C-alpha angles and dihedrals in degrees: 000000000000111000132200092245090071091073123069092209095052096083096088095021113125123196114206125205119195106192124033103205121133095293092042090053092047091053092046091055097042096045096043090049088058092056102263116136111238133205113188143173145168131178109333094243087064094054098099094043090052093045087056097044094052098036091115092051103089094186093054119082117186115216130193101242146358093263092068092042093049094049094049104041136086096199118028123195119195106212100178131121115279094244092060098041095096094050094044096047088045088054101043106017096086088058092061114132116256109272097005126151117237132192143158140227099208120133092230116055102187096077091036095055091043089054096050092047089051105044110019119091114261092244092063120100118224121217115159131189141186126198103214095217140063125270094259093055118097104247094214111120092356120126118270111186115212121197122194101197103157113354148115119252087249094055091048092050089052092053091048090048093053095049096043090088089072087069089219123148108258120230121190115213141149117245094255092048090051093052092048093051094045090048088052095049115020107026097053095038088054088050089058093051092040089054093047089056094048090049094050091043093050087054092044092238134153090196098202091062093069133056094249100080107040129120141047104315091035091052091057092049093050100041097045092043088055091044089056097047092047089062129080112280094232092063090073100026095063094048090051103037105035097038107090088202095056099061096074094046095052092043090051089050091057093044092050092047091050096047094046090048091053091051088053093046093047092048093239095157098164095050092045094052093045093051093047095046091045089053089047094053091047097047104032101024131248125292110285094024107052126173094217123091116258090252116056119248092240119063111242115266095359095113094056088065092067106060121138090200136052114277109243121228089245127035115237110230114238127193087225090216090174091059093043091049092049091055093044089051093050091047092049090051096042090241117157103195094204090065088067098049094105091068102023125129125242087248092055095046086054093048092047091045094059090040090053090046090058098045097045090053106073095188093052092047093050091048088052092054092047091049090051091054103034109023118069094186094107097035095107093046091045093049090053092045092053092047089051095048088053092047094052089047090050090049091051093048091050090049088225113162092175093056093045090051094049092045092049095043096053094053090040089058091051096056097030095098089062100044102095100065094029094055091050091053092046092050089051089052095050093048092048094051093045091052088049091237117189099179 
């Protein structure tokens, strides 16, 4: 692990963190353990709590506000929610130390960069970053996006040196490229899992308690849905609502879901098959020239180890509307998901993995299409899923954070009593998949 002592200029170099949520705390712990001197703050009412929490971290000094952090730090990272970045930078940006480097950790760079350009002094360099994983995922080998927006080579090298202790894989993008790729991968993926949760909530189901949602693909759906609803609502709202690139993706996913569901309801089997196979060819390639690798993304058999429910003797077929709609969405937007693997999140890699599994298994794909037309077992859930997908898309198009928060919170409360065990299982599943476990 790279340490501060390797760099001659590090002796008096201070890293400032404005915002000590889960990611801010992770950065504080990782960077301070590597020898970097950290000055950090959050809202002033959290001062005493943070002082106590970081009392044993000798390299971390908690300050009362962002003015004090900005004045004292050579490199300042704003680790606040995307919806608040404009307000927070307006408040503390003018206090930035002469010649400092400033960046942000938000998941959507458009409002972040606009806030920096608007409120930071002109002598300040801007180098932003984004760790493409959650705070509880080991950053080693995970993508870390670095954005050299307005900076000298020297300033950029210093930022890269500081963050090297995370042992992440550095990916170099512009702010616009970052937002386009996160829209293609994260925003629409989150919309799928958010819609699943709303559908199961609407039907008052804990899906792992029955026999309908058990098995490899179902394990991914349930565990990652619970993982998302166990997080803070703003993590997903900002990425979807503030990212201009995300609106069309989420809107198209809702449209794809609705149109495929209509084909199933109306029994239009030939049209359904033609549309799904056309999407498969466009996204995954034609037979004989596939775009996927020879080995599947997901290790064989690994997902069956992470079920929350008891595995039934016989698997209940599912039409997997969410997976069919995702590939249809990618097809309509011209997205090839493999193009974004270098800066994909663990959640996206899992989602792509199960989608790939379905579409590279012709017998399973044909079974899904037949179930969608002939079997009514999942009609109620599919109806609620379709309604939910359209609801999230409308919320995003209206740019309504309050509506998003309320939609998220009511479903979060429904599943909350089951989070503890479920999130642990989901975390173990992600770890096993990332490590390529075949046990």
